[in-house]
C-alpha positions in Angstrom: 61.6 122.9 73.6 60.3 120.1 75.9 56.7 121.2 75.7 54.4 121.2 72.6 53.1 124.5 71.3 50.0 125.8 73.2 47.6 128.4 72.0 45.2 130.2 74.3 42.8 133.1 73.9 41.2 135.8 76.1 37.4 135.8 75.6 37.1 139.4 76.7 38.0 142.5 74.7 40.9 144.6 75.9 38.3 147.1 77.3 36.9 144.4 79.7 40.1 142.6 80.8 41.4 142.6 84.3 40.8 145.8 86.3 38.8 147.5 83.5 36.1 144.8 83.5 33.7 147.1 85.5 32.0 148.5 82.5 30.9 145.4 80.6 28.6 142.5 81.2 29.6 138.9 80.4 27.1 137.5 77.9 27.2 133.9 79.0 25.8 132.5 75.8 28.3 134.4 73.7 31.2 133.3 75.9 30.1 129.7 75.7 29.9 129.9 71.9 33.5 131.4 71.8 34.8 128.7 74.2 33.3 126.0 71.9 34.9 127.7 68.9 38.3 127.8 70.6 38.0 124.1 71.5 37.2 123.3 67.9 40.3 125.1 66.8 42.5 123.0 69.1 43.4 125.8 71.6 44.6 124.7 75.0 42.6 127.1 77.3 40.6 130.3 77.4 40.7 133.1 79.9 37.9 135.4 81.0 38.7 138.7 82.7 36.6 140.1 85.6 36.5 142.9 88.1 34.4 144.4 91.0 31.4 146.6 90.3 30.5 145.0 87.0 26.9 143.8 86.7 26.0 140.3 85.7 27.6 136.9 86.3 31.2 136.8 87.5 33.8 135.1 85.4 33.8 131.7 87.3 30.1 131.5 87.0 30.2 132.2 83.2 32.9 129.6 82.6 30.9 127.1 84.8 28.2 127.6 82.1 30.8 126.7 79.5 32.1 123.6 81.2 29.2 121.2 80.3 29.2 122.6 76.8 32.9 121.8 76.2 35.0 118.6 76.5 38.7 119.4 76.3 39.5 123.1 76.6 40.8 124.6 79.8 38.7 127.3 81.5 40.6 130.0 83.4 38.5 132.8 85.0 40.0 135.8 86.7 39.3 135.9 90.5 40.6 139.0 92.3 42.2 138.4 95.7 42.0 142.0 97.1 38.8 142.5 99.3 38.0 138.8 98.7 37.9 136.0 101.3 40.7 133.5 100.4 38.5 130.6 101.6 35.8 131.6 99.0 38.5 132.0 96.3 39.7 128.4 96.9 36.2 126.9 96.9 35.1 128.8 93.8 38.0 127.5 91.8 37.7 124.0 93.2 34.1 123.9 92.3 34.8 124.9 88.7 37.4 122.2 88.6 34.7 119.6 89.6 32.2 121.0 87.2 34.7 120.9 84.3 36.1 117.5 85.3 39.6 118.8 85.8 39.8 121.6 83.3 39.8 124.7 85.6 42.4 127.3 86.3 42.6 130.6 88.2 44.0 133.9 86.8 45.1 135.8 89.9 44.3 139.5 89.9 44.5 142.3 92.4 42.7 145.7 92.9 44.4 149.0 93.7 41.6 151.4 93.1 39.7 153.5 95.7 36.5 152.8 93.7 36.8 149.1 94.4 37.7 149.7 98.0 34.6 151.8 98.5 32.4 148.9 97.3 33.5 146.9 100.4 34.3 149.7 102.9 36.6 147.4 104.8 40.0 149.1 104.1 41.4 151.7 101.8 43.1 150.9 98.5 46.7 149.7 98.8 49.7 150.0 96.5 50.6 147.2 94.1 53.4 145.8 96.2 51.1 145.3 99.1 48.2 143.7 97.3 50.4 141.4 95.3 52.1 140.3 98.5 48.7 139.5 99.8 47.8 137.7 96.5 50.8 135.4 96.9 49.6 134.5 100.4 46.1 133.8 99.0 47.6 131.5 96.3 49.5 129.7 99.0 46.6 129.2 101.3 44.3 128.2 98.3 46.8 125.4 97.5 46.8 124.3 101.1 43.0 124.2 101.2 42.9 122.1 98.0 45.3 119.8 99.7 43.3 119.7 103.0 41.3 116.7 101.7 43.4 113.8 100.8 42.4 112.1 97.5 40.8 109.2 99.2 39.2 111.1 102.1 35.7 110.3 100.9 34.4 106.9 102.1 30.8 107.1 101.1 30.0 103.8 102.9 26.2 103.6 103.3 26.4 100.5 105.5 28.3 102.3 108.2 27.0 105.8 107.5 30.5 107.1 107.1 31.0 109.7 104.3 34.5 111.0 105.2 37.6 109.6 106.9 38.3 112.4 109.3 41.9 111.4 109.6 42.3 112.4 106.0 41.0 116.0 106.5 43.5 118.6 107.6 43.4 122.1 109.1 45.7 124.4 107.2 46.1 126.9 110.2 47.4 129.7 108.0 48.0 133.3 109.2 48.9 135.9 106.7 49.4 139.7 106.8 45.6 140.5 106.4 43.8 137.2 107.0 43.9 133.8 108.7 42.4 130.5 107.5 41.9 127.4 109.6 40.3 125.0 107.1 39.8 122.4 106.0 38.0 123.1 102.8 34.3 122.4 102.4 34.9 121.1 98.9 36.7 117.7 98.3 40.1 117.8 96.7 39.7 119.0 93.0 40.3 116.5 90.2 43.6 118.1 89.3 44.7 118.1 92.9 45.4 121.8 92.5 43.7 123.7 89.6 46.2 125.5 87.4 47.2 129.0 88.7 48.0 131.7 86.1 49.5 135.1 86.8 50.0 138.0 84.4 53.7 138.5 85.2 54.4 141.4 83.0 55.1 143.8 86.0 56.7 143.6 89.4 55.7 142.5 92.0 53.3 140.1 90.2 56.4 138.5 88.7 57.5 137.3 92.1 54.1 135.8 92.9 54.2 134.0 89.5 57.7 132.6 90.3 56.6 131.3 93.7 53.1 130.0 93.0 52.0 130.0 89.3 51.9 127.1 86.9 51.4 129.6 84.0 53.0 133.1 83.7 51.4 135.3 81.0 53.8 138.0 79.9 52.9 141.0 77.6 55.9 141.5 75.4 56.6 143.0 72.0 59.5 140.9 70.7 60.9 137.4 71.1 64.1 138.5 72.6 62.3 140.2 75.5 60.0 137.2 75.9 63.0 134.8 76.1 64.7 137.0 78.7 61.6 137.2 80.9 61.0 133.5 80.6 64.5 132.7 81.8 64.3 135.2 84.6 61.0 133.7 85.8 62.3 130.2 85.7 65.5 131.3 87.6 63.3 132.9 90.3 61.1 129.7 90.5 64.3 127.7 91.2 65.1 130.0 94.1 61.8 129.1 95.6 62.7 125.4 95.4 60.5 124.7 92.4 61.3 122.8 89.3 61.7 125.6 86.7 60.2 123.3 84.0 56.9 123.3 86.0 56.4 127.1 85.3 55.2 127.6 81.7 55.6 131.0 80.3 53.2 132.3 77.7 53.8 135.3 75.5 50.5 137.4 75.7 50.0 139.1 72.4 47.3 141.6 71.1 45.6 140.4 68.0 43.5 142.3 65.4 42.8 140.4 62.2 40.9 141.6 59.2 41.1 138.5 56.9 42.5 135.0 56.4 45.8 136.5 55.2 46.3 138.2 58.6 45.5 134.8 60.2 48.3 133.2 58.0 50.6 136.1 59.0 49.9 135.4 62.7 50.9 131.8 62.1 54.3 133.0 60.7 54.9 135.2 63.7 54.1 132.5 66.2 56.3 130.0 64.4 59.2 132.5 64.4 58.8 133.2 68.1 58.6 129.5 68.7 61.8 128.9 66.8 63.5 131.6 68.9 62.6 129.7 72.1 60.7 132.7 73.2 57.8 131.0 75.1 56.1 127.8 75.9 52.9 129.0 74.4 50.9 132.1 73.2 48.0 133.8 74.9 46.1 135.8 72.3 44.2 138.9 73.3 41.8 139.7 70.4 40.5 143.2 69.8 37.2 141.6 68.7 37.0 138.0 70.0 34.0 137.1 67.8 35.9 138.1 64.6 39.5 137.4 65.5 39.0 134.0 67.2 37.2 132.8 64.1 40.1 133.7 61.9 42.6 132.1 64.4 40.6 128.9 64.2 40.1 129.0 60.4 43.4 130.4 59.2 46.1 130.4 61.9 45.6 127.1 63.6 45.5 125.0 60.3 48.8 126.6 59.2 50.5 125.8 62.5 49.0 122.3 62.4 50.3 121.7 58.8 53.8 122.7 60.0 53.6 120.1 62.8 53.6 122.8 65.5 50.1 122.4 66.8 48.2 119.3 67.9 44.8 118.4 66.4 41.7 119.3 68.4 41.4 117.3 71.6 44.3 116.2 73.7 45.8 113.1 75.2 45.0 114.0 78.8 41.7 114.5 80.4 42.7 117.5 82.6 44.2 120.9 81.9 47.3 119.9 83.8 47.8 116.8 81.7 47.3 118.8 78.5 49.9 121.3 79.6 52.3 118.5 80.6 52.2 119.5 84.3 52.3 116.9 87.1 49.4 116.4 89.5 50.7 117.5 92.9 50.2 115.2 95.8 48.5 116.6 98.9 51.2 118.0 101.2 49.3 116.7 104.2 49.0 113.2 102.9 52.8 113.2 102.3 53.4 114.5 105.8 51.1 111.8 107.3 52.8 109.0 105.4 56.2 110.3 106.4 55.1 110.4 110.1 
């Protein structure tokens, strides 16, 4: 495979992932400690689920707390697009990218429940196909907003009193099915250009959104053959959208429940076997008990994979999550259009 092996971990339990996050509170100090542990083990990124109606800090705010306490690991919070302003989504993720110095991502999620809809009172719940189509448009406009500041738009010239070169700020003028955004963003272009977008592409129509917009597709599968098939399908779909299929990384998302170090060595064997089968570009682990299971991954699984030459040592050669994943930094589409003109 062209990409090195990547390991990632969910810092929420299965009961608080995605749409079921309503009933739990993110303990920021606990999440920070887990993120530091994952970094010490050489994992590539962590994810943190979220949902409406849950008390306490939201996932981006919690991972913003983790940013100054870590140096290398990627930080990918869930941000739900349904009932949420796309402009706020883009600025939230861009801000996390600045706080983390280029280590942020965004796990796209949707809501289909009447309970969530009632919290906002703006519109009724909609079926998955409808809200995922909207999510694709939000991902599209977020990327446009991140591009709306060219990389060198900031002048910061005290002598002339000029902070911004207005010629290098651009309106996105986007109209979708349920929203419109003029722009430009109120946050300068993120360090990564565009923070990494992740989508749980297990089901349709999320799979189409992943193919069109995601850098990472997380797929919940039970065997390497299925994982390989889904990986190839997603990359074929990405090509139909005019994308380089190699720029869509597909991670097998696996449930993990470990009791001792032997279970951790067994997980290493499973990952190595799936890797040899070409099943995935990386593995996203979903621990039953993050505090217990992540410690065993770091202490037992990662060393075995490292001894076999499959996993890098902690730290990574690139400063940003994109660099760590081997993904290019996109140029601003508006800068390219201006240069062409």
